[in-house]
N, C-alpha and C positions, 0 to 999 in steps of 0.2 A: 145282105150283101157279104158275100163269101171273098175272105182275104186269104191267100197262100203265101208265105216267107220262109227264107230258108235260113237256117238256125243249126246250131250243133249242141252236143252232148257229151261231155267227158266221162271216159271209163279209163279208170286207171290213167294211165298216160296219154291215151287214145280219144282223138275223136271221133264221133260218130253223127254222121248228117241227121237232122231231123227236119220234120216238115212243119212249121207253125200254121195252123187253121184257124180263123176267127171269122165266126159267123154271126152276125147281127139282126135278128128279126123285130117285127113288133110284138108285142106282149106285156105280161108282168115282168118288171125291172130284176131280173137275176143274171148274173155272173156263173158260169158253170165251168170248171176245170178239168178234162178228162185227159188220159194219155198215160198213166201211171206215175204222177208226178210227185216227189217227195215234200216234205212240209216247207221248205224253203222256198220251191215252186208253188206250192198253193197259195201261200201268204203273198205272193208277187201280185195279185189280183187287185188288195186294197191298196198298194204301193203305184201299181200303175194309173189307177181311176184316179188316186189325188194328185199325183203326178200331171195326169192329162188337166186335170182340173186347174190347177195352180199354174201352168205355162196358158191357158185361156183357151185350149181346144174342148170341141166337145166330145165326153164320153158315152158309148153306149148307154140310151135310154130304155131300150127293152130286153127283150131275153137276147143274150150271148152265149156263146158255147166257143169253148177255146180248146181246140184238141192238137198235142202233142204226139205226132208221130214217128217211127212205130210205137204201136201202144203195149209192146213188152218189153220196152226199154226204160229202166228205172231212170228218171229225170232228176238230178240234184242242183243246188246252187242257183243262184239268181240270173245268171246268164241270159236267161229267155224273157226278162223284162222287156229290153229294148224291141226284140223283134213282134212281142206280143203288143206292145204298145203301139207300133207303125203299123201291126194287121189290124186293130181298132179304129185306126184312122182310116184305111183302107175300107174295112166294113161300114163307117159311116160316112163316105165319100168324101174326106177332109184330103185323100191322097189318091190317086188314081193307081190299080193293078199295075200298069205298064211301068211306074216308076219305082216300084222296089222289087220288080221281077229280076233285074241282072244283080241285085245285092244280096249277100248275107250279112246277118248282122247277129252280133251278140253284145251284152251290157246289163248291167244292175241299175237299177233306177232307184234314187232318192224321192223323198217325197216332194221336192222342190224342183224335181225335172232333171236335176243333174245325173251325170253319167257315173257310176265307179266301176273300177277295175273288175277284172275278172280271172279266175284260174286257166291257165290250159290256153293262151291266146296263139301260141307257137303250135301246137298242135291242131288247134282249128283253123288256121290258116292252112297248115298243110294239108287237112282234110277237105278244105274246101277249093282247093287247087285241083286236088284226086278227084273232086266231083265236078271240074268243071266250072266252077263260080269263078267269074273273073273280077269283081268286086267284093270287099267286105269292109263293115264300118264294126270298129272295135272301139273300147274306151281308149281316149287320149294316151292313157299312161300305158295301155298295152300295145300303143300301136308300132313302136320301133322295134318290138319283139315281133308280131306278127309280119312287119315288114321285112323281115330276114328271107321270107319265103319270095321266092321269085315268081315271074310270069303271074302275079296277081296284084290288084290294084288295093293298098289299103289305107283307110280312111280314119282318123281318130278324132272322136269326139267328145266333149265337156257335158254336152246336155241333148236331151231330146230333140230341141228346136234345132240344134244345129245337124244333127242327123234328118231329122224332115227336110231342112234347108239343102242338104246334099241331093237326097234322093229325088227332090222336087225340082233340082237345077237352079232354085231362088239363090244358094251359094255356092260360088264355083272356087273350088281349093282344090291344090295339087297333091296327088297321093303322096304317104309318109316315107321318107326316106329311111333305112335303118342305120344310116351313119357309118358305112365300114370303114371311113378312113378313121374314124377313131376308135372301133374296134380293133383294128388291125395295128394301132399304135399303142394299144395295152395289154394285146394279146401276148401272154407268157411273161407278163412282169411282175416279179414279186418285191415285197417289202422286208423281207428276211433274207437272209443268207448264212451258210454252214459256217463262214467266216466269221459270224458273231460267236460260235461257240468256241472256248478256250479250250484246248486239250483234247481228250476223247479220239483220238485218232483211231484207234481199233473199232471205237462204235461208227466212224466217219466212213472207214473201209467196210465194215459188214453192211451198212446202210447202201454204201455205192454197189456193192453185189446185190442186194435187195431190190434195189430200183432198176439196176442192169438185167435180171433176170426175171422180174417182177414176182418176187418172192416176200412171202410174210416173213414178219421177224416179231419178238418179242426182246424187250430190255429188261434187266433184271439188275435193282441197283437201289441203293439208300435213297432217302428223300434228300433233294437239291442237287443231285448229281448231274442233272441236266438232260433227263429222259425224255421230258417234256419239249424242251428247246431243240432237241435233235428231231424229235418225229414232227414239230412242225416247219422244219425246213424240207422234209423229205419231198414234197412236191418240185421245189424248186431243182431237182436234179434229174426229173422224169422227164422223157422225151417232151419236145412241144406240144401242147395241145392242139390237135389238127381241129380244121374247121368241123370234118363230119363228128368227129370227139366232143367238140364245144357243142354241136345241135343236139346231140342226142341227151349231153347231160343238160342243156339249159330246158329241153321239154319236161324233164322231170322235175326242174325245178319250179319252172311254169305251172306244172299241174298240182303243186302243191302249194302256190302261193308264196314261194320264197323270191323271186324276183323282185329287185329294187324297183320303183316306178321310174320309168323312162329308159330302163336298162333293156338292151337287145340280145346280147349273147353273154354268158361267160367267158371271161378271158382268161382264166386260169384254171388249172386242174382243183377241184373241190378237196378241202380239208374236213373232215367231221370228227368231231370229238364230244360224242354223247355222255351223260352224267351215267355214273354206275347203277341209279336206280331206275333207269330205262325199262320200259318193260319189252316183253318179244315182239308185241305188234308194232311199239315203236321202234325196234330197231329191225327188224325185217319187212315191217308193213303189215296193213289189215284194217279192219272196220266191215260195216254190212257192204259198204261199196268200198271194195279193197283201193288204198293210198300207198304210195311208196312209203318206205320206211328210211332209215340211217343208212342202210346200206346200200340202197339204190341212189341215196343223195350223194353218196362218195363214189359213184359209178366214174370210172376213169379217174380217180383220184384216190385219197388215203381215207383209210379210217382208222381213227386212233382210238385205243381204248386203255385208258388210264386206271392204275389200279384194278387190273383185270380180273383177280381174286372177288372183288368185291361185286360184281356184277352177278344179277341172279344167273343159276344153272342154267334154267331153261332158255334166256335169251342167249348166253354163251354158244348152247348145243344147236339153236336156232342157226347158227353161222356154216355149219358143217357142210351143207348142199351148196350155198353160194360160194364157199371158199374152192369147191371142186367143180363148181359146174358155171360160176361169173352169172348165175341169174338166179331168181327166186320165184317160186310159181306159189300163189295164194289161190286155195279152194275154198270156194263157198257152194251152197247148194246149188244154185243157180246156173253158177259157171265158175272159170278159174280165170286168175289174171297172171301172167308172168312178168315180173318187172326186170330190167336188166341190174345186174349188181358185179359189175369187173372191178375191183378196188384192190389197193394192196393194204393188206393188214398190218398195223404198227401197233403193238402192244407193250405195254409198261408195268412192272409190279414192283414191289418191295422184294427182299428175300426171306422175310418174316413179317409176322404181324405188325413189329415194335419199328422195324426196318432197318436194324443195324448190325443184322447177322454178318460177319466177315468183315466189319466196319473196324480198323484199328483203333481209332479214335474214340468209339463210342460201344459200350459194352451192349450186349444184345440181352434182354431178358425174357426170351421166349426158350422153352423147353424143346425137346427132342420131338414130342408129341405133338405139341402146339405147332410146332413148324412143317411136320408131316400132314396136319388137319388144314392146314392154311395152303400148301401147296396142292393138296387134295381137291380142292375147290374147283381145280382146272383138271379135265379129264383127259385121259390119254389120248382116244381120235382126236380132240381137237388140237391136243399139244403137236398130233403127228401131222398134222396141216399145217403146221407153221414152220418153215424151213429154218429159219436162224432163229437161236437161242444165244443171247448175247450177255455179258456182264459191262456194265456201265458203273465203273467204281468212281467215289468222289474225286474232284479235279485237285492236285496238290495246289498248294501256293507259288509254285515255281512255275507251274504252266497258267496263272491266271494274271502273275505281275510281267509275264513275258511282253513285250513290245511287238506291235503289229498285230496280223490276224492270223490263225490256223489255216487249214487246208478250207478254201473255200467251193462254194457251189459251183463256181464255173470249171474248175479243176476237175471236180466228181462229175461233173455233168458232162464233160467232153469224154470222162473214161466209159461213161452211161451209153452215150449215142454210139461209140465205136463198137460197143458190145451188143446193143441193140442193131447194128446194121448187119453185122455177123449173123444173129438169130433171123433177120428178113430175108436174107438169103437161106440159110437153113430151111425155114420153114414155108417160105415162098412170100415175097410182098403182098401186102394187103391182107395177109391172113390173117394178123393179130395176133398170132402166136408166139409165146415166150417160152425162156426154157422153164420156169416156174409152173407153167402152164399144160408141159408135155405128158402126154397120154403114157399108159406102162409100154406101150409097144415102141413109141417113139423113143424113151430111155432107153431100151434097149438096141436100138438103132444108131444113136447119137449118142450115148455116154460110155462107151467103150474105153476098158483103162487098160494102161500098157501094165506089164507084170509087177512094176513096184505099186502102182497103184491099185491094184489087186490085192496085194498083199497089205497094204495099208489099210484097204477095206475091209477084209477079212479079219485082222487083229481088232480092229475097233466092235464090229458086230458080234465077235465072239466074247469081247473084255467088257463090251458095254452091255447086252443083251438087246439091242435093238430090233425093232419089228420091221418087218418086211416094209412097210410104207416110210418108216425113217431111213431105211435102206436107198428106195429110190430118192428122197428128199435130198439125202446125201450128195445121190449121183447127179442130180438135178442143178444142185448148189455150185458142185463140182465143175459140171458144164461151164456154169455161168463164171467162175474164177478162171477157167483156162480162157474162155473168150475174152475176158479183160484181160489176160496177160497175151493175147493172141495166139495162142496155140491150139492146132487142131486136136493133137492128142491130149488125154486127159493123165496127169502125170502124177507122181507120189505127192509133190508139195501141193498139187491143186485138191488132192482127195483129202491131205492132214489138213488144210486150211477150212475145207467145210465141212470137218468133223470137229475143230475148234468152234466152229460156230452152233455147236448142239451142247449149250453149258447145262441145261437142265437134264438132257440123257447122262450128263456125267455126274449127275446130283452134287452141283459144286455149293448147293447151300446145305448140305448134310455134313460138310467137314471143313 
């Protein structure tokens, strides 16, 4: 008897509809799986047969052909276990074809018949709704995540027998609720605050500018000056994570299996801090079937690269396209995949290999050639894509011992929100455009300087030998500084502050 069931394959972060066909006929006992399955899928036959036997179901005794269509789509992971098992039950007349016709199913089976979680449940539920499927059965650990998608009934199961009970009508259960009240209560709630950081008011100001305009920033300072503390608190001053942004980011985390069991949606902006030994594939994504990398996991959040010169040169250079375009495209012989990668880059580095260049209390042991070689590990084109270069000096004792807190996230966040509202009016609400992402044409349109600002910028360009890209970066930052000040015009003091955020252009490490 021929059975047909609805299932889905994950390609990148997107789901693709797959039809599972199971045909059981008389003949020599043999099970054949076709349809371009990867190794994890080919091995599923043995898991499924033992799961059926251990739960007391009869498995096909003759020749069984399992086809996963379309045949030209590579299928990976064990998410096809559950639909294949149900198909075998239909093919052996232990279930009726009508009972499974309204359902789509995904899930990996253990040998005892229990159902294990799968990757990409959110994308699968979204594609199921798009395909016109009204009901979907997923592992219980993925149920709340899938239930976020409206207009589709989601049923979570812990075993094959539960799935059989649901499709046969022997077990009556209600569809899973995503628990939106709990999600809303946790939305944009952070455990850290800039008020925890003593001193560093200049750095806090720079990070406020970076968050307000979506600018990338690099912090230069000796060990222990607070660079990591500052970076970890940047998400707390970014605009609130909207439901649409949460959905986009959750899809990425779901596709790579980074969602906690029972978690429905990400409720805070992501903060990713990969180690400097990461490969370029780990940074931007890759694999025979491309998977998202760290830059996509930081989508709508912050990517923090500590000890920037220690990263592999190829890994750093791979950031150049995403920093410009907000996405990354990975090409393979058969196809190419594009992943979203719209993040704020926050990098940190020491001023020299020993870390104490310019520190009045610790002598530097590095010579000029050693310092130049260290700084040369970061290419000019990459630095040109980082708008703010700031110094983070050691915090003096007086600041550490002051009672109370310094400037907190609430004050900084309020300033960021006001500036973002100005940009929403400038570029159009819903466009998502910020000053840090302005095109060259938009820079010429919206970053016009008064006479004082023009003179200040000309002096800096000639004195520092800045590139054309650095010129536009200064204009973008100056536009954000003016927005924070509530000024329509970009004046000399706005330009001067933007130039003050270009520490590496002024070669402060050399003198």
